[in-house]
ZATORNU-556228 format. One record per residue: x, y, z of N, C-alpha, C, O in turn. Coordinates in steps of 0.1 Angstrom, whole numbers, padded with zeros to 4 digits, always signed. Layout:
BEGIN
XYZXYZXYZXYZ/...
// end
This chain:
BEGIN
+0008-0012+0000+0000+0000+0000+0009+0013+0000+0006+0022-0007/+0019+0012+0008+0028+0024+0009+0035+0026-0005+0036+0037-0009/+0040+0015-0011+0047+0017-0024+0037+0021-0035+0041+0029-0044/+0025+0017-0034+0014+0021-0043+0012+0036-0042+0010+0042-0052/+0012+0041-0030+0010+0055-0028+0021+0063-0034+0019+0074-0040/+0033+0058-0032+0045+0065-0037+0044+0065-0053+0047+0075-0059/+0041+0054-0058+0039+0053-0073+0029+0063-0078+0031+0069-0088/+0018+0064-0071+0007+0073-0075+0012+0087-0075+0009+0096-0083/+0020+0091-0064+0025+0104-0063+0035+0107-0074+0035+0118-0080/+0044+0097-0078+0053+0098-0088+0046+0101-0102+0050+0110-0109/+0036+0093-0105+0029+0094-0117+0022+0108-0118+0022+0115-0128/+0016+0112-0107+0009+0125-0106+0019+0137-0109+0016+0146-0116/+0031+0136-0103+0041+0146-0104+0046+0147-0119+0049+0157-0124/+0047+0135-0125+0052+0135-0139+0041+0141-0148+0045+0149-0157/+0028+0139-0145+0018+0144-0153+0018+0160-0152+0016+0167-0161/+0020+0164-0139+0020+0179-0137+0031+0185-0144+0030+0196-0150/+0043+0179-0144+0054+0184-0152+0051+0185-0166+0054+0196-0173/+0046+0175-0172+0043+0174-0187+0032+0184-0191+0031+0187-0203/+0024+0188-0181+0013+0197-0184+0018+0212-0184+0010+0221-0187/+0030+0214-0179+0036+0228-0179+0043+0231-0191+0054+0226-0194/+0038+0239-0200+0044+0242-0214+0058+0247-0213+0066+0242-0221/+0061+0256-0204+0074+0262-0203+0084+0251-0199+0095+0250-0206/+0082+0244-0189+0091+0233-0185+0092+0222-0195+0103+0218-0198/+0081+0219-0202+0082+0209-0212+0090+0213-0224+0098+0205-0229/+0088+0225-0228+0096+0230-0240+0111+0231-0237+0119+0226-0245/+0115+0237-0226+0129+0238-0223+0136+0225-0219+0148+0224-0220/+0128+0215-0215+0135+0203-0211+0135+0193-0223+0146+0187-0225/+0125+0192-0230+0124+0181-0241+0126+0186-0255+0131+0179-0263/+0122+0199-0258+0123+0203-0272+0134+0213-0275+0140+0213-0285/+0136+0223-0266+0147+0233-0268+0160+0227-0271+0167+0231-0280/+0165+0217-0263+0178+0211-0266+0179+0205-0280+0189+0206-0286/+0168+0198-0284+0168+0192-0298+0168+0203-0308+0175+0202-0319/+0162+0215-0306+0162+0226-0315+0176+0231-0316+0181+0234-0327/+0183+0233-0305+0197+0238-0305+0206+0228-0312+0215+0232-0320/+0204+0215-0310+0212+0205-0317+0210+0206-0332+0220+0205-0339/+0198+0208-0337+0195+0210-0351+0202+0222-0357+0208+0221-0367/+0201+0233-0349+0207+0246-0354+0222+0245-0355+0228+0247-0365/+0228+0242-0343+0243+0242-0342+0249+0230-0349+0260+0231-0355/+0242+0219-0350+0247+0207-0357+0247+0210-0372+0257+0205-0379/+0237+0217-0377+0237+0220-0391+0248+0230-0395+0255+0229-0406/+0251+0239-0386+0261+0250-0389+0275+0245-0387+0284+0247-0395/+0277+0239-0375+0291+0236-0370+0293+0221-0369+0304+0217-0365/+0283+0213-0372+0284+0198-0368+0297+0191-0373+0302+0183-0366/+0301+0195-0385+0312+0187-0391+0326+0193-0388+0336+0188-0393/+0326+0204-0380+0339+0211-0376+0347+0201-0367+0342+0197-0357/+0359+0198-0371+0367+0189-0363+0373+0196-0351+0379+0207-0352/+0371+0191-0339+0376+0197-0327+0387+0189-0320+0396+0194-0314/+0387+0176-0322+0397+0167-0317+0399+0156-0328+0391+0155-0337/+0410+0149-0328+0413+0140-0338+0403+0129-0338+0401+0121-0329/+0395+0129-0349+0385+0119-0351+0371+0123-0346+0361+0116-0347/+0371+0134-0339+0358+0139-0333+0355+0153-0338+0363+0161-0341/+0342+0155-0339+0337+0168-0345+0329+0176-0334+0326+0171-0323/+0326+0188-0338+0318+0196-0329+0306+0190-0323+0303+0191-0311/+0298+0183-0332+0286+0177-0328+0288+0166-0317+0279+0164-0308/+0299+0160-0317+0302+0149-0307+0303+0155-0293+0299+0148-0284/+0309+0166-0292+0311+0172-0279+0299+0181-0275+0298+0185-0263/+0291+0185-0285+0280+0194-0282+0268+0186-0275+0261+0192-0268/+0267+0173-0278+0256+0165-0272+0258+0165-0257+0248+0168-0250/+0269+0162-0251+0270+0162-0237+0269+0176-0231+0264+0178-0220/+0272+0186-0239+0270+0200-0234+0255+0203-0233+0250+0210-0223/+0247+0197-0242+0232+0199-0241+0227+0191-0229+0217+0196-0222/+0233+0179-0226+0229+0172-0214+0231+0181-0202+0222+0181-0193/+0242+0188-0201+0245+0197-0190+0235+0208-0189+0231+0212-0178/+0231+0213-0200+0221+0224-0200+0208+0219-0195+0201+0226-0187/+0204+0207-0198+0191+0201-0193+0192+0199-0178+0182+0203-0171/+0203+0195-0173+0205+0193-0159+0204+0206-0152+0197+0207-0141/+0210+0217-0157+0209+0230-0151+0195+0235-0151+0191+0241-0142/+0188+0233-0162+0175+0238-0164+0166+0231-0153+0158+0238-0147/+0167+0218-0151+0159+0211-0142+0162+0215-0127+0153+0217-0119/+0175+0217-0125+0179+0220-0111+0176+0234-0107+0172+0237-0096/+0179+0244-0117+0178+0258-0113+0165+0265-0116+0162+0275-0111/+0156+0258-0124+0144+0264-0128+0132+0255-0123+0122+0260-0117/+0132+0243-0127+0121+0234-0124+0119+0232-0109+0108+0234-0104/+0129+0228-0102+0128+0224-0088+0125+0237-0079+0116+0236-0071/+0132+0248-0081+0128+0260-0073+0114+0264-0074+0107+0268-0065/+0110+0265-0087+0096+0270-0090+0086+0260-0084+0076+0264-0078/+0088+0247-0085+0079+0237-0080+0078+0238-0065+0067+0238-0059/+0089+0239-0058+0089+0240-0044+0083+0253-0039+0075+0252-0029/+0085+0264-0045+0079+0277-0041+0064+0277-0044+0056+0282-0035/+0060+0271-0055+0046+0270-0058+0039+0261-0048+0028+0265-0043/+0044+0250-0045+0038+0241-0035+0037+0247-0021+0028+0245-0014/+0047+0255-0018+0047+0262-0005+0036+0272-0004+0028+0273+0005/+0035+0280-0015+0025+0291-0016+0011+0285-0015+0002+0291-0009/+0009+0274-0021-0005+0268-0022-0008+0259-0010-0019+0253-0009/+0002+0258-0001-0001+0250+0011+0001+0235+0009-0002+0227+0018/+0006+0231-0002+0008+0216-0005+0019+0211+0004+0018+0200+0009/+0030+0218+0006+0041+0213+0014+0036+0212+0029+0040+0203+0036/+0028+0222+0033+0023+0221+0047+0014+0209+0048+0014+0202+0059/+0006+0205+0038-0002+0194+0038+0006+0181+0040+0002+0172+0047/+0017+0180+0033+0026+0168+0034+0031+0166+0048+0034+0155+0052/+0033+0177+0056+0038+0176+0069+0028+0169+0079+0033+0163+0088/+0015+0169+0076+0006+0162+0085+0001+0149+0079-0009+0143+0085/+0007+0144+0069+0003+0131+0064+0013+0120+0069+0024+0124+0074/+0009+0107+0069+0018+0097+0074+0030+0095+0065+0040+0089+0069/+0030+0100+0053+0041+0099+0043+0053+0107+0048+0052+0119+0051/+0064+0100+0050+0076+0108+0054+0080+0119+0044+0078+0117+0032/+0084+0130+0049+0088+0141+0040+0099+0138+0030+0100+0143+0019/+0108+0129+0035+0119+0125+0026+0113+0118+0014+0120+0118+0003/+0102+0111+0015+0096+0104+0003+0092+0114-0007+0094+0113-0019/+0085+0125-0003+0081+0136-0012+0093+0141-0019+0092+0143-0031/+0104+0144-0012+0115+0150-0019+0122+0140-0028+0127+0144-0039/+0122+0127-0025+0128+0117-0033+0120+0116-0046+0125+0114-0057/+0106+0117-0045+0098+0116-0057+0101+0128-0066+0101+0126-0078/+0103+0140-0060+0106+0151-0068+0119+0149-0076+0120+0153-0088/+0129+0144-0069+0142+0141-0076+0140+0131-0087+0146+0132-0098/+0132+0120-0084+0130+0110-0094+0123+0115-0106+0126+0111-0118/+0114+0124-0105+0107+0130-0116+0117+0138-0125+0117+0137-0137/+0126+0146-0118+0135+0154-0126+0145+0144-0133+0149+0147-0144/+0149+0133-0127+0158+0124-0133+0152+0117-0145+0158+0115-0156/+0139+0114-0144+0132+0108-0155+0131+0118-0167+0133+0114-0178/+0128+0131-0164+0128+0141-0175+0141+0142-0182+0142+0145-0194/+0152+0141-0174+0165+0142-0179+0168+0130-0189+0173+0132-0200/+0164+0118-0185+0165+0106-0193+0157+0108-0206+0163+0105-0217/+0145+0113-0205+0137+0115-0217+0143+0125-0227+0144+0123-0239/+0148+0136-0221+0155+0146-0229+0168+0140-0236+0170+0143-0247/+0175+0132-0228+0188+0126-0233+0185+0117-0245+0192+0116-0255/+0174+0109-0244+0170+0100-0254+0167+0107-0267+0171+0103-0278/+0159+0119-0266+0156+0127-0277+0169+0133-0284+0170+0132-0296/+0177+0138-0275+0190+0144-0281+0198+0133-0288+0203+0136-0299/+0200+0122-0282+0208+0111-0288+0202+0106-0301+0208+0104-0311/+0188+0105-0301+0181+0100-0313+0183+0110-0324+0186+0106-0336/+0181+0123-0322+0183+0133-0332+0198+0133-0337+0201+0134-0349/+0207+0133-0327+0221+0134-0330+0226+0122-0338+0233+0123-0348/+0221+0110-0335+0226+0098-0342+0219+0097-0355+0226+0093-0365/+0207+0101-0357+0200+0100-0369+0204+0110-0380+0206+0107-0391/+0207+0122-0375+0210+0133-0385+0225+0136-0386+0230+0141-0396/+0232+0134-0375+0246+0139-0375+0256+0128-0371+0268+0131-0371/+0252+0116-0369+0260+0104-0367+0270+0107-0355+0282+0105-0356/+0264+0111-0344+0272+0114-0332+0280+0102-0328+0275+0091-0328/+0293+0105-0324+0302+0094-0319+0304+0095-0304+0303+0106-0298/+0306+0083-0298+0309+0083-0284+0321+0074-0282+0322+0063-0287/+0331+0080-0276+0344+0072-0274+0348+0071-0260+0360+0067-0257/+0340+0074-0250+0343+0074-0236+0339+0061-0229+0335+0051-0235/+0340+0061-0216+0336+0050-0207+0322+0054-0202+0320+0064-0196/+0312+0046-0205+0298+0049-0202+0296+0050-0187+0288+0059-0183/+0304+0043-0179+0302+0044-0164+0308+0057-0159+0302+0064-0151/+0319+0062-0165+0325+0075-0161+0316+0086-0165+0313+0096-0157/+0311+0086-0177+0302+0096-0182+0289+0097-0174+0284+0107-0170/+0283+0085-0171+0271+0084-0163+0274+0090-0149+0266+0097-0143/+0286+0087-0143+0289+0092-0130+0290+0107-0130+0286+0113-0120/+0296+0113-0140+0297+0128-0140+0284+0134-0141+0281+0145-0136/+0275+0128-0149+0261+0134-0150+0253+0132-0136+0246+0141-0133/+0255+0121-0130+0249+0119-0117+0254+0129-0107+0246+0135-0099/+0267+0131-0106+0273+0141-0098+0268+0155-0101+0265+0163-0092/+0267+0158-0114+0262+0171-0118+0247+0173-0114+0244+0184-0109/+0239+0163-0115+0225+0164-0111+0225+0166-0096+0216+0174-0091/+0233+0159-0088+0233+0161-0074+0236+0175-0070+0229+0181-0062/+0246+0181-0077+0250+0195-0074+0239+0205-0078+0235+0213-0070/+0234+0204-0090+0224+0213-0095+0211+0212-0088+0204+0221-0086/+0207+0199-0085+0194+0197-0079+0195+0202-0064+0185+0208-0059/+0206+0200-0058+0207+0205-0044+0207+0221-0044+0200+0227-0035/+0213+0227-0054+0212+0242-0055+0197+0246-0057+0193+0256-0052/+0190+0238-0065+0176+0241-0068+0168+0240-0055+0159+0249-0053/+0170+0230-0047+0163+0229-0034+0166+0241-0025+0158+0246-0018/+0179+0245-0026+0183+0256-0017+0176+0269-0022+0171+0277-0013/+0176+0272-0035+0169+0283-0040+0154+0283-0037+0148+0293-0033/+0148+0271-0039+0134+0269-0037+0131+0271-0022+0120+0276-0019/+0140+0267-0013+0137+0268+0001+0139+0282+0006+0132+0287+0015/+0147+0290-0001+0150+0304+0004+0140+0314-0003+0137+0324+0003/+0134+0310-0014+0125+0319-0021+0111+0319-0014+0105+0309-0012/+0107+0331-0012+0094+0333-0005+0082+0332-0014+0071+0328-0009/+0084+0334-0027+0073+0333-0036+0077+0326-0049+0089+0325-0052/+0067+0322-0057+0070+0316-0070+0078+0326-0079+0087+0322-0086/+0073+0339-0079+0080+0349-0087+0095+0350-0083+0103+0352-0092/+0098+0350-0070+0111+0351-0066+0120+0339-0071+0131+0341-0075/+0114+0327-0069+0121+0315-0073+0123+0315-0088+0134+0311-0093/+0113+0319-0096+0115+0320-0110+0125+0330-0115+0133+0327-0123/+0125+0341-0108+0135+0352-0112+0149+0347-0108+0158+0349-0117/+0151+0342-0096+0164+0338-0092+0169+0326-0100+0181+0326-0105/+0161+0316-0102+0165+0305-0109+0168+0308-0124+0178+0303-0129/+0159+0316-0130+0161+0319-0144+0174+0327-0146+0182+0325-0156/+0176+0337-0137+0188+0345-0138+0201+0337-0137+0210+0338-0145/+0202+0328-0127+0214+0319-0126+0215+0310-0138+0226+0308-0143/+0204+0304-0142+0205+0295-0153+0210+0301-0166+0219+0296-0172/+0204+0312-0170+0207+0318-0183+0221+0324-0183+0228+0324-0193/+0226+0329-0171+0240+0334-0170+0249+0322-0172+0259+0323-0180/+0246+0311-0166+0255+0299-0167+0254+0293-0181+0264+0288-0186/+0242+0293-0186+0240+0287-0199+0248+0294-0210+0255+0287-0218/+0249+0307-0210+0256+0314-0220+0271+0316-0217+0278+0320-0226/+0275+0313-0205+0290+0315-0202+0297+0302-0200+0309+0302-0197/+0290+0291-0200+0296+0278-0196+0301+0270-0208+0309+0260-0206/+0297+0274-0220+0300+0266-0232+0289+0257-0236+0290+0250-0246/+0278+0257-0229+0266+0249-0232+0259+0255-0244+0253+0248-0252/+0260+0269-0246+0254+0275-0257+0264+0278-0268+0262+0274-0280/+0275+0284-0265+0286+0287-0274+0299+0282-0268+0302+0284-0257/+0306+0274-0276+0319+0269-0271+0328+0279-0265+0329+0290-0271/+0333+0277-0253+0341+0287-0246+0354+0290-0254+0360+0301-0251/+0359+0281-0262+0371+0285-0270+0369+0296-0280+0378+0301-0286/+0356+0299-0282+0353+0311-0291+0353+0324-0283+0352+0334-0289/+0354+0323-0270+0354+0335-0261+0368+0342-0262+0378+0335-0265/+0369+0355-0259+0382+0361-0257+0389+0354-0245+0383+0348-0237/+0402+0355-0245+0410+0347-0235+0406+0352-0221+0405+0343-0212/+0404+0365-0219+0400+0369-0205+0387+0364-0201+0385+0361-0189/+0377+0362-0210+0364+0357-0207+0365+0342-0204+0358+0337-0196/+0374+0335-0211+0376+0321-0208+0381+0319-0194+0376+0310-0187/+0389+0328-0189+0395+0327-0176+0384+0330-0166+0383+0323-0155/+0375+0340-0169+0365+0344-0159+0355+0332-0158+0350+0329-0147/+0351+0326-0170+0341+0316-0170+0346+0302-0164+0338+0293-0163/+0359+0302-0161+0364+0290-0154+0358+0289-0140+0357+0278-0134/+0352+0300-0135+0346+0300-0122+0331+0297-0122+0324+0297-0112/+0326+0295-0134+0311+0292-0136+0310+0277-0133+0316+0269-0141/+0302+0273-0124+0300+0258-0121+0296+0250-0133+0301+0239-0134/+0287+0255-0141+0283+0247-0152+0294+0245-0162+0293+0235-0170/+0304+0254-0163+0315+0252-0171+0322+0239-0168+0327+0232-0177/+0323+0235-0156+0330+0223-0152+0321+0210-0155+0327+0200-0158/+0308+0212-0156+0300+0201-0160+0302+0199-0175+0304+0188-0180/+0301+0210-0183+0303+0209-0197+0317+0204-0201+0318+0195-0209/+0327+0209-0195+0341+0205-0198+0343+0191-0195+0348+0183-0203/+0340+0186-0183+0342+0173-0179+0334+0163-0187+0339+0152-0191/+0321+0166-0189+0312+0157-0196+0317+0156-0211+0317+0145-0216/+0320+0167-0217+0325+0167-0231+0338+0159-0232+0340+0151-0242/+0347+0161-0223+0360+0155-0224+0359+0140-0222+0364+0132-0229/+0351+0136-0212+0349+0121-0209+0342+0115-0221+0344+0103-0224/+0333+0122-0227+0325+0117-0238+0334+0112-0250+0331+0102-0256/+0345+0119-0252+0354+0115-0263+0366+0107-0258+0376+0106-0265/+0366+0103-0245+0376+0094-0240+0388+0100-0234+0398+0093-0232/+0387+0113-0230+0398+0119-0222+0399+0113-0208+0389+0108-0203/+0411+0113-0202+0412+0107-0189+0405+0114-0178+0404+0127-0178/+0399+0107-0169+0391+0114-0158+0400+0122-0149+0395+0132-0143/+0413+0119-0148+0422+0126-0139+0423+0141-0143+0426+0149-0135/+0421+0143-0156+0421+0157-0161+0411+0166-0155+0413+0178-0155/+0400+0160-0150+0389+0168-0145+0387+0166-0130+0376+0168-0125/+0398+0162-0123+0397+0160-0109+0391+0173-0101+0383+0172-0093/+0397+0184-0105+0392+0196-0098+0377+0199-0101+0370+0204-0092/+0373+0196-0113+0358+0198-0116+0350+0189-0107+0339+0193-0102/+0354+0177-0105+0346+0167-0097+0346+0172-0082+0336+0172-0076/+0357+0177-0077+0358+0182-0064+0349+0194-0062+0342+0195-0052/+0350+0203-0072+0341+0215-0071+0327+0212-0071+0319+0217-0063/+0322+0203-0080+0308+0199-0081+0304+0192-0068+0293+0195-0063/+0312+0184-0062+0309+0177-0050+0308+0187-0038+0299+0186-0030/+0317+0197-0038+0316+0208-0028+0303+0216-0029+0297+0219-0019/+0299+0219-0042+0287+0226-0044+0275+0218-0038+0266+0224-0032/+0275+0205-0041+0265+0196-0036+0264+0197-0021+0253+0198-0015/+0275+0196-0014+0275+0196+0000+0271+0209+0006+0263+0210+0015/+0275+0220+0000+0272+0233+0005+0257+0236+0003+0250+0241+0012/+0252+0233-0009+0238+0235-0012+0229+0226-0003+0218+0230+0001/+0233+0214-0001+0226+0205+0008+0225+0210+0022+0215+0209+0028/+0236+0216+0027+0236+0222+0040+0226+0234+0041+0219+0235+0051/+0226+0242+0031+0217+0254+0031+0203+0249+0030+0194+0254+0037/+0200+0239+0022+0187+0233+0021+0182+0228+0035+0171+0230+0039/+0191+0220+0041+0187+0214+0054+0184+0225+0065+0175+0222+0073/+0191+0236+0064+0189+0246+0074+0178+0256+0071+0170+0260+0079/+0177+0260+0058+0168+0271+0054+0155+0266+0047+0146+0275+0045/+0154+0254+0043+0142+0250+0036+0130+0251+0045+0129+0247+0056/+0119+0258+0039+0107+0261+0047+0096+0253+0041+0094+0254+0028/+0088+0246+0049+0076+0239+0044+0064+0247+0044+0054+0243+0038/+0064+0258+0051+0052+0267+0052+0056+0281+0048+0067+0285+0050/+0046+0289+0043+0049+0303+0039+0053+0311+0051+0049+0308+0062/+0062+0320+0049+0067+0328+0061+0056+0339+0064+0058+0347+0074/
// end
Protein backbone atom coordinates (compact mmCIF):
# COMPACT_ATOMS: atom_id res chain seq x y z
CA UNK A 1 0.00 0.00 0.00
CA UNK A 2 2.85 2.36 0.88
CA UNK A 3 4.68 1.65 -2.38
CA UNK A 4 1.45 2.07 -4.32
CA UNK A 5 0.99 5.53 -2.77
CA UNK A 6 4.52 6.49 -3.74
CA UNK A 7 3.94 5.29 -7.30
CA UNK A 8 0.71 7.30 -7.55
CA UNK A 9 2.54 10.39 -6.29
CA UNK A 10 5.32 9.85 -8.84
CA UNK A 11 2.87 9.45 -11.74
CA UNK A 12 0.91 12.52 -10.64
CA UNK A 13 4.07 14.63 -10.44
CA UNK A 14 5.15 13.46 -13.90
CA UNK A 15 1.78 14.45 -15.34
CA UNK A 16 1.98 17.86 -13.68
CA UNK A 17 5.45 18.41 -15.15
CA UNK A 18 4.35 17.43 -18.66
CA UNK A 19 1.32 19.73 -18.45
CA UNK A 20 3.56 22.76 -17.86
CA UNK A 21 4.36 24.17 -21.35
CA UNK A 22 7.40 26.20 -20.27
CA UNK A 23 9.08 23.31 -18.46
CA UNK A 24 8.15 20.85 -21.20
CA UNK A 25 9.59 23.04 -23.95
CA UNK A 26 12.92 23.84 -22.27
CA UNK A 27 13.45 20.27 -21.10
CA UNK A 28 12.39 18.14 -24.07
CA UNK A 29 12.26 20.33 -27.18
CA UNK A 30 14.66 23.28 -26.78
CA UNK A 31 17.79 21.06 -26.57
CA UNK A 32 16.79 19.24 -29.77
CA UNK A 33 16.22 22.58 -31.52
CA UNK A 34 19.67 23.80 -30.49
CA UNK A 35 21.16 20.52 -31.69
CA UNK A 36 19.53 20.96 -35.10
CA UNK A 37 20.72 24.56 -35.43
CA UNK A 38 24.30 24.18 -34.22
CA UNK A 39 24.66 20.72 -35.70
CA UNK A 40 23.71 22.01 -39.15
CA UNK A 41 26.08 24.98 -38.94
CA UNK A 42 29.08 23.59 -37.03
CA UNK A 43 28.44 19.85 -36.82
CA UNK A 44 31.23 18.74 -39.15
CA UNK A 45 33.87 21.06 -37.64
CA UNK A 46 36.70 18.90 -36.27
CA UNK A 47 37.60 19.70 -32.66
CA UNK A 48 39.69 16.66 -31.73
CA UNK A 49 41.35 13.96 -33.79
CA UNK A 50 38.47 11.86 -35.09
CA UNK A 51 35.81 13.88 -33.30
CA UNK A 52 33.68 16.79 -34.47
CA UNK A 53 31.83 19.64 -32.86
CA UNK A 54 28.57 17.71 -32.76
CA UNK A 55 30.20 14.92 -30.74
CA UNK A 56 31.10 17.23 -27.85
CA UNK A 57 27.99 19.38 -28.19
CA UNK A 58 25.65 16.53 -27.24
CA UNK A 59 27.02 16.19 -23.67
CA UNK A 60 26.95 20.01 -23.43
CA UNK A 61 23.22 19.87 -24.09
CA UNK A 62 22.87 17.22 -21.40
CA UNK A 63 24.54 19.66 -19.00
CA UNK A 64 22.10 22.38 -20.04
CA UNK A 65 19.13 20.13 -19.33
CA UNK A 66 20.50 19.28 -15.87
CA UNK A 67 20.94 22.98 -15.09
CA UNK A 68 17.45 23.77 -16.35
CA UNK A 69 15.86 21.10 -14.17
CA UNK A 70 17.90 22.01 -11.13
CA UNK A 71 17.81 25.79 -11.31
CA UNK A 72 14.35 26.41 -12.77
CA UNK A 73 12.06 23.40 -12.40
CA UNK A 74 12.84 22.44 -8.79
CA UNK A 75 12.84 25.97 -7.25
CA UNK A 76 9.61 26.97 -8.97
CA UNK A 77 7.88 23.73 -8.00
CA UNK A 78 8.95 24.01 -4.36
CA UNK A 79 7.93 27.67 -4.09
CA UNK A 80 4.61 27.00 -5.81
CA UNK A 81 3.80 24.08 -3.53
CA UNK A 82 4.69 26.16 -0.49
CA UNK A 83 2.49 29.08 -1.57
CA UNK A 84 -0.48 26.80 -2.19
CA UNK A 85 -0.05 24.98 1.10
CA UNK A 86 0.83 21.64 -0.48
CA UNK A 87 4.10 21.35 1.44
CA UNK A 88 2.26 22.10 4.68
CA UNK A 89 -0.23 19.36 3.81
CA UNK A 90 2.55 16.80 3.41
CA UNK A 91 3.78 17.63 6.91
CA UNK A 92 0.58 16.24 8.46
CA UNK A 93 0.31 13.08 6.36
CA UNK A 94 1.76 9.68 7.38
CA UNK A 95 4.06 9.90 4.34
CA UNK A 96 7.65 10.77 5.39
CA UNK A 97 8.75 14.14 4.01
CA UNK A 98 11.86 12.46 2.63
CA UNK A 99 9.62 10.41 0.31
CA UNK A 100 8.09 13.55 -1.17
CA UNK A 101 11.54 15.01 -1.86
CA UNK A 102 12.76 11.71 -3.32
CA UNK A 103 9.78 11.60 -5.68
CA UNK A 104 10.59 15.14 -6.85
CA UNK A 105 14.17 14.11 -7.60
CA UNK A 106 12.99 10.96 -9.39
CA UNK A 107 10.69 13.02 -11.63
CA UNK A 108 13.55 15.35 -12.59
CA UNK A 109 15.81 12.37 -13.30
CA UNK A 110 13.16 10.81 -15.54
CA UNK A 111 12.77 14.06 -17.47
CA UNK A 112 16.54 14.20 -17.94
CA UNK A 113 16.54 10.64 -19.32
CA UNK A 114 13.69 11.45 -21.72
CA UNK A 115 15.50 14.57 -22.92
CA UNK A 116 18.76 12.64 -23.32
CA UNK A 117 17.00 9.98 -25.42
CA UNK A 118 15.60 12.66 -27.74
CA UNK A 119 18.98 14.39 -28.05
CA UNK A 120 20.81 11.13 -28.80
CA UNK A 121 18.13 10.01 -31.27
CA UNK A 122 18.31 13.27 -33.21
CA UNK A 123 22.10 13.40 -33.02
CA UNK A 124 22.56 9.80 -34.16
CA UNK A 125 19.97 9.98 -36.94
CA UNK A 126 21.00 13.30 -38.46
CA UNK A 127 24.62 13.89 -37.46
CA UNK A 128 26.05 10.42 -36.69
CA UNK A 129 27.22 11.42 -33.22
CA UNK A 130 30.17 9.41 -31.93
CA UNK A 131 30.88 8.26 -28.39
CA UNK A 132 34.39 7.24 -27.41
CA UNK A 133 34.35 7.35 -23.63
CA UNK A 134 33.60 5.05 -20.74
CA UNK A 135 29.84 4.86 -20.21
CA UNK A 136 30.23 4.41 -16.44
CA UNK A 137 32.46 7.47 -16.08
CA UNK A 138 30.17 9.61 -18.22
CA UNK A 139 27.14 8.44 -16.25
CA UNK A 140 28.94 9.18 -12.99
CA UNK A 141 29.72 12.77 -13.98
CA UNK A 142 26.10 13.37 -14.96
CA UNK A 143 24.89 11.90 -11.66
CA UNK A 144 27.32 14.13 -9.76
CA UNK A 145 26.20 17.13 -11.81
CA UNK A 146 22.54 16.38 -11.10
CA UNK A 147 23.29 16.05 -7.39
CA UNK A 148 24.99 19.46 -7.37
CA UNK A 149 22.42 21.31 -9.49
CA UNK A 150 19.39 19.71 -7.86
CA UNK A 151 20.74 20.54 -4.40
CA UNK A 152 21.18 24.17 -5.50
CA UNK A 153 17.62 24.08 -6.80
CA UNK A 154 16.25 22.93 -3.45
CA UNK A 155 18.30 25.63 -1.72
CA UNK A 156 16.91 28.34 -4.01
CA UNK A 157 13.40 26.94 -3.67
CA UNK A 158 13.74 26.81 0.08
CA UNK A 159 14.97 30.39 0.35
CA UNK A 160 12.50 31.90 -2.13
CA UNK A 161 9.40 33.31 -0.46
CA UNK A 162 7.26 33.32 -3.62
CA UNK A 163 7.03 31.62 -6.99
CA UNK A 164 7.99 34.89 -8.68
CA UNK A 165 11.15 35.12 -6.59
CA UNK A 166 12.08 31.50 -7.31
CA UNK A 167 11.46 31.96 -11.03
CA UNK A 168 13.48 35.17 -11.19
CA UNK A 169 16.41 33.83 -9.18
CA UNK A 170 16.48 30.46 -10.91
CA UNK A 171 16.14 31.90 -14.42
CA UNK A 172 18.83 34.51 -13.81
CA UNK A 173 21.36 31.95 -12.59
CA UNK A 174 20.45 29.46 -15.31
CA UNK A 175 20.73 31.81 -18.27
CA UNK A 176 23.97 33.39 -17.03
CA UNK A 177 25.53 29.93 -16.68
CA UNK A 178 23.99 28.70 -19.93
CA UNK A 179 25.59 31.44 -22.02
CA UNK A 180 28.95 31.48 -20.20
CA UNK A 181 29.63 27.78 -19.62
CA UNK A 182 30.02 26.56 -23.18
CA UNK A 183 26.60 24.94 -23.23
CA UNK A 184 25.36 27.53 -25.74
CA UNK A 185 28.56 28.73 -27.39
CA UNK A 186 31.90 26.86 -27.10
CA UNK A 187 34.14 28.67 -24.63
CA UNK A 188 37.12 28.47 -26.97
CA UNK A 189 35.29 31.06 -29.06
CA UNK A 190 35.40 33.51 -26.13
CA UNK A 191 38.18 36.08 -25.70
CA UNK A 192 40.98 34.74 -23.50
CA UNK A 193 40.03 36.95 -20.54
CA UNK A 194 36.43 35.71 -20.69
CA UNK A 195 37.57 32.10 -20.81
CA UNK A 196 39.46 32.68 -17.57
CA UNK A 197 36.46 34.35 -15.95
CA UNK A 198 34.09 31.58 -16.97
CA UNK A 199 36.40 29.00 -15.38
CA UNK A 200 34.60 30.02 -12.18
CA UNK A 201 31.14 29.20 -13.57
CA UNK A 202 30.04 25.84 -12.06
CA UNK A 203 28.26 24.71 -15.22
CA UNK A 204 31.53 25.16 -17.14
CA UNK A 205 32.96 22.27 -15.16
CA UNK A 206 29.97 20.11 -16.02
CA UNK A 207 30.28 20.94 -19.73
CA UNK A 208 34.07 20.53 -19.83
CA UNK A 209 34.23 17.26 -17.90
CA UNK A 210 31.22 15.69 -19.63
CA UNK A 211 32.46 16.66 -23.10
CA UNK A 212 35.98 15.47 -22.36
CA UNK A 213 34.93 12.12 -20.93
CA UNK A 214 32.48 11.69 -23.82
CA UNK A 215 35.39 11.51 -26.29
CA UNK A 216 37.59 9.39 -24.04
CA UNK A 217 39.81 11.88 -22.23
CA UNK A 218 41.21 10.66 -18.87
CA UNK A 219 39.10 11.35 -15.79
CA UNK A 220 42.20 12.61 -13.92
CA UNK A 221 42.15 15.69 -16.13
CA UNK A 222 38.91 16.80 -14.50
CA UNK A 223 39.66 16.01 -10.86
CA UNK A 224 39.21 19.65 -9.84
CA UNK A 225 35.84 19.79 -11.60
CA UNK A 226 34.63 16.74 -9.68
CA UNK A 227 35.83 18.19 -6.37
CA UNK A 228 34.14 21.51 -7.10
CA UNK A 229 30.82 19.92 -8.06
CA UNK A 230 30.87 17.72 -4.96
CA UNK A 231 31.63 20.78 -2.84
CA UNK A 232 28.68 22.63 -4.38
CA UNK A 233 26.47 19.63 -3.62
CA UNK A 234 27.51 19.57 0.05
CA UNK A 235 27.18 23.35 0.48
CA UNK A 236 23.76 23.52 -1.19
CA UNK A 237 22.59 20.48 0.78
CA UNK A 238 23.60 22.18 4.01
CA UNK A 239 21.73 25.35 3.06
CA UNK A 240 18.65 23.34 2.13
CA UNK A 241 18.71 21.41 5.39
CA UNK A 242 18.90 24.61 7.44
CA UNK A 243 16.82 27.06 5.41
CA UNK A 244 14.20 24.98 3.59
CA UNK A 245 10.71 26.07 4.69
CA UNK A 246 7.64 23.88 4.42
CA UNK A 247 5.23 26.71 5.19
CA UNK A 248 4.90 30.29 3.90
CA UNK A 249 6.66 32.84 6.08
